[in-house]
Wavefront OBJ file of the C-alpha trace (Angstrom):
o trace
v 37.276 -63.012 -47.039
v 35.970 -59.509 -46.996
v 34.500 -58.192 -50.053
v 34.122 -54.518 -50.822
v 32.621 -52.572 -53.561
v 33.902 -49.267 -54.436
v 32.929 -46.539 -57.047
v 35.096 -46.346 -60.085
v 36.606 -49.004 -62.395
v 39.274 -50.029 -59.880
v 42.579 -51.795 -60.465
v 43.714 -54.106 -63.275
v 44.256 -57.342 -61.644
v 46.753 -59.620 -63.074
v 45.625 -63.423 -65.638
v 46.893 -67.820 -65.229
v 49.451 -70.520 -67.051
v 49.595 -72.523 -69.985
v 51.605 -73.766 -72.902
v 51.709 -71.012 -75.437
v 50.921 -72.384 -79.012
v 51.186 -70.420 -82.058
v 48.021 -71.819 -83.662
v 44.570 -72.039 -82.414
v 43.224 -74.628 -80.094
v 40.100 -76.037 -81.602
v 37.968 -78.060 -79.247
v 34.564 -79.504 -79.450
v 32.071 -78.464 -76.924
v 28.515 -78.040 -75.865
v 25.464 -79.753 -77.193
v 24.051 -83.300 -77.382
v 22.633 -85.728 -79.858
v 19.653 -86.313 -77.596
v 18.690 -82.734 -77.043
v 15.716 -82.487 -79.394
v 12.596 -81.071 -78.047
v 14.160 -79.042 -75.170
v 15.446 -75.952 -77.143
v 18.861 -77.357 -77.684
v 19.535 -77.631 -73.954
v 20.775 -80.768 -72.217
v 21.956 -81.619 -68.858
v 24.949 -83.928 -69.327
v 24.704 -87.448 -68.025
v 28.459 -87.206 -66.757
v 28.508 -84.398 -64.263
v 26.032 -81.452 -64.246
v 27.072 -79.605 -67.367
v 24.182 -77.738 -68.995
v 24.790 -77.536 -72.719
v 23.343 -74.770 -74.840
v 24.237 -73.069 -78.086
v 25.427 -74.391 -81.516
v 28.265 -73.382 -83.840
v 31.829 -72.059 -83.233
v 32.806 -70.058 -80.065
v 35.874 -67.941 -80.743
v 38.014 -66.735 -77.683
v 41.523 -65.687 -77.197
v 43.932 -64.339 -74.559
v 45.877 -65.376 -71.517
v 48.388 -68.187 -72.130
v 48.330 -68.619 -68.319
v 44.952 -70.144 -68.301
v 45.666 -72.456 -71.278
v 46.178 -75.611 -69.191
v 42.977 -74.825 -67.287
v 40.999 -74.131 -70.616
v 42.311 -77.439 -71.936
v 41.061 -79.313 -68.927
v 37.770 -77.496 -68.910
v 37.132 -78.232 -72.439
v 38.060 -81.833 -72.093
v 35.424 -82.305 -69.522
v 32.936 -80.069 -71.291
v 33.259 -81.975 -74.503
v 32.537 -85.255 -72.891
v 29.190 -83.973 -72.158
v 28.391 -81.472 -74.985
v 28.893 -81.774 -78.693
v 27.239 -78.983 -80.662
v 29.702 -76.155 -80.240
v 33.274 -75.758 -81.080
v 35.525 -73.740 -78.876
v 38.446 -72.102 -80.652
v 40.682 -70.554 -77.952
v 44.069 -68.939 -79.026
v 46.631 -68.413 -76.247
v 48.052 -65.272 -77.601
v 48.633 -63.376 -74.292
v 46.246 -61.104 -72.335
v 47.017 -58.115 -74.441
v 46.168 -59.745 -77.703
v 43.026 -61.318 -76.192
v 41.682 -57.910 -75.147
v 42.629 -56.453 -78.549
v 40.606 -59.031 -80.399
v 37.672 -58.781 -78.082
v 37.553 -55.015 -78.581
v 37.774 -55.489 -82.267
v 34.625 -57.825 -81.914
v 36.527 -60.729 -83.222
v 35.843 -63.055 -80.226
v 33.041 -63.831 -77.886
v 35.205 -63.365 -74.840
v 38.737 -62.858 -73.883
v 40.939 -64.352 -71.211
v 43.115 -61.846 -69.410
v 45.355 -61.791 -66.322
v 44.692 -58.148 -65.818
v 41.320 -56.470 -65.702
v 40.197 -53.992 -68.378
v 41.521 -50.512 -67.957
v 38.954 -47.701 -67.773
v 39.784 -46.592 -71.365
v 39.227 -50.298 -72.505
v 35.879 -50.356 -70.838
v 34.945 -47.274 -72.632
v 36.103 -48.778 -75.880
v 34.228 -51.948 -75.210
v 30.942 -50.144 -75.403
v 31.404 -50.076 -79.325
v 31.315 -53.925 -79.321
v 28.873 -54.380 -76.517
v 26.080 -52.192 -78.191
v 23.856 -51.816 -75.146
v 26.378 -52.547 -72.463
v 30.117 -52.879 -71.842
v 32.929 -55.337 -71.091
v 32.999 -56.893 -67.595
v 35.717 -58.719 -65.825
v 34.608 -62.243 -64.623
v 37.281 -63.931 -62.290
v 37.596 -67.507 -63.189
v 40.809 -68.808 -61.695
v 43.795 -67.900 -59.627
v 47.326 -69.085 -59.180
v 50.874 -68.486 -58.201
v 53.366 -66.927 -60.580
v 56.344 -69.139 -60.036
v 59.987 -67.927 -60.138
v 61.716 -70.786 -61.900
v 65.321 -71.382 -61.923
v 67.924 -73.692 -63.361
v 70.935 -74.117 -61.020
v 72.394 -77.600 -60.759
v 73.389 -78.636 -57.267
v 71.005 -75.961 -55.714
v 67.969 -77.819 -54.753
v 66.267 -75.137 -52.599
v 66.585 -71.366 -53.170
v 65.118 -68.412 -51.164
v 64.797 -64.884 -52.732
v 62.985 -61.805 -51.478
v 61.217 -59.044 -53.419
v 64.479 -56.984 -53.300
v 66.699 -59.651 -54.924
v 64.093 -60.657 -57.486
v 63.686 -57.037 -58.482
v 67.445 -56.636 -58.758
v 67.954 -59.895 -60.705
v 65.319 -58.976 -63.321
v 66.609 -55.496 -63.510
v 70.184 -56.646 -64.201
v 71.565 -55.338 -60.932
v 72.593 -58.687 -59.553
v 74.513 -60.486 -62.162
v 75.875 -63.751 -60.465
v 74.280 -66.534 -58.509
v 76.901 -66.092 -55.718
v 76.101 -62.541 -55.177
v 76.183 -61.598 -51.365
v 72.505 -60.675 -51.428
v 71.599 -63.991 -52.522
v 74.025 -65.831 -50.323
v 72.726 -63.955 -47.300
v 69.271 -65.592 -47.946
v 70.683 -69.062 -48.622
v 73.517 -69.469 -46.005
v 73.457 -73.271 -46.544
v 73.489 -73.378 -50.285
v 76.588 -73.904 -52.400
v 75.890 -71.017 -54.749
v 78.057 -71.087 -58.076
v 79.597 -68.010 -59.615
v 77.495 -68.662 -62.689
v 76.092 -65.752 -64.539
v 72.466 -65.223 -64.225
v 70.430 -65.553 -67.377
v 67.168 -63.766 -66.760
v 64.237 -64.459 -69.177
v 61.015 -62.417 -69.548
v 58.047 -62.437 -71.695
v 58.365 -60.765 -75.237
v 54.531 -60.631 -75.626
v 52.045 -58.451 -73.729
v 51.325 -60.431 -70.733
v 49.145 -60.092 -67.571
v 51.707 -62.382 -66.006
v 54.367 -59.712 -66.501
v 51.819 -57.119 -65.206
v 51.278 -58.976 -62.021
v 54.840 -59.659 -61.435
v 55.440 -55.925 -61.786
v 52.651 -55.118 -59.356
v 54.246 -57.493 -56.806
v 57.694 -55.951 -57.373
v 56.353 -52.465 -57.091
v 54.449 -53.041 -53.952
v 57.094 -55.132 -52.203
v 60.353 -53.575 -53.372
v 59.522 -50.119 -54.430
v 63.023 -48.863 -53.958
v 64.464 -51.372 -56.286
v 61.639 -51.652 -58.872
v 60.782 -48.197 -60.427
v 58.745 -49.350 -63.260
v 55.014 -49.066 -63.900
v 53.212 -52.384 -63.863
v 52.248 -52.798 -67.662
v 51.718 -55.846 -69.680
v 54.958 -55.144 -71.719
v 58.196 -55.889 -70.041
v 59.650 -52.497 -68.781
v 63.257 -53.293 -67.723
v 66.370 -53.269 -69.908
v 68.529 -56.292 -70.567
v 67.673 -59.882 -70.004
v 66.302 -62.188 -72.701
v 62.874 -62.638 -73.969
v 60.625 -65.610 -75.056
v 57.169 -65.754 -76.185
v 54.409 -66.893 -73.857
v 54.811 -68.736 -70.535
v 55.752 -71.898 -72.470
v 58.562 -70.059 -74.113
v 60.070 -68.685 -70.901
v 59.694 -71.978 -69.112
v 61.452 -73.832 -72.074
v 64.291 -71.269 -71.911
v 64.718 -71.806 -68.132
v 64.622 -75.605 -68.583
v 67.472 -75.693 -71.139
v 69.725 -72.893 -69.813
v 72.076 -73.288 -66.876
v 71.979 -70.277 -64.674
v 68.561 -69.223 -65.942
v 65.675 -67.626 -64.054
v 62.250 -66.744 -65.290
v 58.567 -66.362 -64.277
v 55.568 -68.412 -65.452
v 52.503 -69.978 -63.930
v 53.132 -72.967 -61.557
v 51.569 -75.384 -64.174
v 54.529 -74.908 -66.384
v 57.087 -75.558 -63.589
v 55.309 -78.645 -62.609
v 54.834 -80.068 -65.969
v 58.607 -79.578 -66.813
v 60.098 -80.383 -63.433
v 61.530 -76.761 -63.065
v 62.763 -75.886 -59.607
v 61.046 -72.878 -58.088
v 62.050 -70.089 -55.746
v 60.766 -69.819 -52.080
v 59.810 -66.243 -51.354
v 60.944 -64.502 -48.123
v 57.825 -62.196 -47.493
v 58.863 -61.346 -43.915
v 56.528 -64.152 -42.654
v 58.028 -66.721 -40.109
v 59.064 -68.945 -42.977
v 59.876 -68.482 -46.744
v 56.721 -69.307 -48.749
v 56.661 -72.065 -51.521
v 54.825 -71.393 -54.767
v 51.721 -73.775 -54.424
v 48.035 -73.543 -55.277
v 47.247 -73.575 -51.686
v 49.556 -70.970 -50.656
v 48.310 -68.740 -53.494
v 44.810 -69.305 -52.447
v 45.728 -67.839 -49.070
v 46.840 -64.708 -50.646
v 43.995 -64.554 -53.104
v 41.467 -64.948 -50.214
v 42.414 -61.428 -49.054
v 41.222 -59.929 -52.524
v 38.679 -57.057 -52.679
v 36.188 -56.618 -55.363
v 36.794 -52.995 -56.765
v 34.705 -53.350 -59.759
v 30.916 -52.231 -59.740
v 27.615 -53.657 -60.955
v 28.398 -56.763 -62.840
v 32.118 -56.055 -63.034
v 34.246 -58.142 -60.600
v 37.632 -56.716 -61.024
v 39.794 -57.583 -57.881
v 42.520 -55.830 -55.925
v 45.089 -58.158 -54.764
v 47.383 -57.847 -51.820
v 50.828 -58.264 -53.383
v 52.682 -57.179 -50.244
v 51.035 -59.786 -47.848
v 53.225 -60.999 -44.981
v 50.532 -63.391 -43.807
v 51.990 -66.915 -42.755
v 51.983 -69.379 -45.734
v 50.595 -66.755 -48.179
v 52.401 -66.813 -51.437
v 52.505 -63.212 -52.757
v 53.351 -63.474 -56.519
v 49.753 -64.138 -57.756
v 47.408 -63.523 -60.558
v 43.727 -63.893 -61.269
v 42.599 -64.585 -64.801
v 39.394 -63.035 -65.941
v 37.096 -64.053 -68.843
v 36.067 -60.820 -70.212
v 32.562 -60.637 -71.913
v 29.753 -58.106 -72.527
v 27.361 -57.671 -69.821
v 24.799 -56.688 -72.462
v 25.069 -56.684 -76.229
v 26.673 -60.154 -76.696
v 26.280 -61.531 -80.064
v 23.032 -63.610 -80.291
v 24.707 -66.461 -82.128
v 27.146 -67.089 -79.442
v 25.495 -65.916 -76.215
v 24.089 -69.251 -75.203
v 27.310 -71.027 -75.702
v 29.294 -68.364 -73.759
v 26.822 -68.632 -70.881
v 26.817 -72.323 -70.884
v 30.720 -72.700 -70.876
v 31.251 -70.127 -68.315
v 28.510 -71.506 -66.096
v 30.586 -74.689 -66.076
v 33.988 -73.141 -65.606
v 32.681 -71.239 -62.584
v 30.775 -74.117 -61.133
v 32.059 -76.240 -58.188
v 32.686 -79.049 -60.547
v 34.762 -76.781 -62.907
v 36.656 -75.197 -60.086
v 37.611 -78.553 -58.568
v 39.843 -79.493 -61.466
v 42.135 -76.526 -61.039
v 44.246 -77.414 -58.149
v 45.746 -80.573 -59.835
v 46.650 -78.459 -62.737
v 48.661 -75.961 -60.534
v 45.975 -73.321 -60.168
v 43.994 -71.970 -57.359
v 40.323 -72.223 -57.346
v 38.293 -68.960 -56.773
v 37.559 -68.236 -53.165
v 33.991 -69.267 -52.359
v 32.545 -65.719 -52.028
v 33.956 -64.568 -55.347
v 32.978 -67.820 -57.152
v 29.296 -67.331 -55.845
v 29.317 -63.855 -57.299
v 30.459 -65.062 -60.756
v 27.752 -67.708 -60.628
v 25.254 -65.095 -60.106
v 26.387 -62.881 -62.889
v 26.991 -65.391 -65.762
v 23.291 -66.352 -66.159
v 22.367 -62.688 -66.603
v 24.785 -61.850 -69.481
v 22.546 -60.792 -72.403
l 1 2 3 4 5 6 7 8 9 10 11 12 13 14 15 16 17 18 19 20 21 22 23 24 25 26 27 28 29 30 31 32 33 34 35 36 37 38 39 40 41 42 43 44 45 46 47 48 49 50 51 52 53 54 55 56 57 58 59 60 61 62 63 64 65 66 67 68 69 70 71 72 73 74 75 76 77 78 79 80 81 82 83 84 85 86 87 88 89 90 91 92 93 94 95 96 97 98 99 100 101 102 103 104 105 106 107 108 109 110 111 112 113 114 115 116 117 118 119 120 121 122 123 124 125 126 127 128 129 130 131 132 133 134 135 136 137 138 139 140 141 142 143 144 145 146 147 148 149 150 151 152 153 154 155 156 157 158 159 160 161 162 163 164 165 166 167 168 169 170 171 172 173 174 175 176 177 178 179 180 181 182 183 184 185 186 187 188 189 190 191 192 193 194 195 196 197 198 199 200 201 202 203 204 205 206 207 208 209 210 211 212 213 214 215 216 217 218 219 220 221 222 223 224 225 226 227 228 229 230 231 232 233 234 235 236 237 238 239 240 241 242 243 244 245 246 247 248 249 250 251 252 253 254 255 256 257 258 259 260 261 262 263 264 265 266 267 268 269 270 271 272 273 274 275 276 277 278 279 280 281 282 283 284 285 286 287 288 289 290 291 292 293 294 295 296 297 298 299 300 301 302 303 304 305 306 307 308 309 310 311 312 313 314 315 316 317 318 319 320 321 322 323 324 325 326 327 328 329 330 331 332 333 334 335 336 337 338 339 340 341 342 343 344 345 346 347 348 349 350 351 352 353 354 355 356 357 358 359 360 361 362 363 364 365 366 367 368 369 370 371 372 373 374 375
């Protein structure tokens, strides 16, 4: 993977999957009963988690990464005890808003900060600014509910027309052409999208804008831009609607499709074979990402129009957004400790089984260099 640095803030990259829960997820983390005499720092007996800090660590944002957060905190709490992590999966937009209000220690977002948000972050990060730290990647699965159709291929054009209300029935000639062996019913298509501001929505919009520009004329933003369709809150809400509605189609992180046994679309990218939504195939696409942030900011530019063999193009990267300088003294140690673990080889290894894609090695190495320098 070739990494490049460019001047300027760069693109917003899209954040990863989880079950949206209305309340906060309160989890015990970091610390140890036997850490006396070492400044509150302890290397866990199980694994190599270095615990530091005390008290409550508040964070919020991407519902896409909630399943990963759950797994990380479960492992973290097995080693550390003195910090509570309270992560609310309220969507990327909500997470950034709370971070910019100074309500949280870090935010999870499937999109990098916009230039104006970086400027605003300087009010919270008194001597610095908010930086984007990639922490995980993954495929945005296009899930569908169509009894009798076990395999379905769509391309960017048909996906765009479905979500824009231009293709209304499952036996439409454009879909039939891509699926000559499938028995497609005349069922009405029920398209579901996110009701909340979501990096998943924005990343899907980037993919459609790059790969089907003649059919998707909308700007890639966190809010759903097209008319029509039905909405649901969070990735979990969209997945639930698809699960229970015959003829439905929606988008969410792969972990939701896997956990609920929802069929997913294979994408015709122009490669020799349609590409399935898997962690491995998403990793192939993410490996082509370029760093477009500067200094300690690692905002990425993703190639949504890839035609590489086996590369799944509808992808996102979830960032943890924190201050490079000016973090609150009472939470700084815990933030660094937790993010050190999540970006570690040990933390990254658990992602694949949860439906996520670990960071490419070169990007992970850069995150591991930056996290200890947060101040």
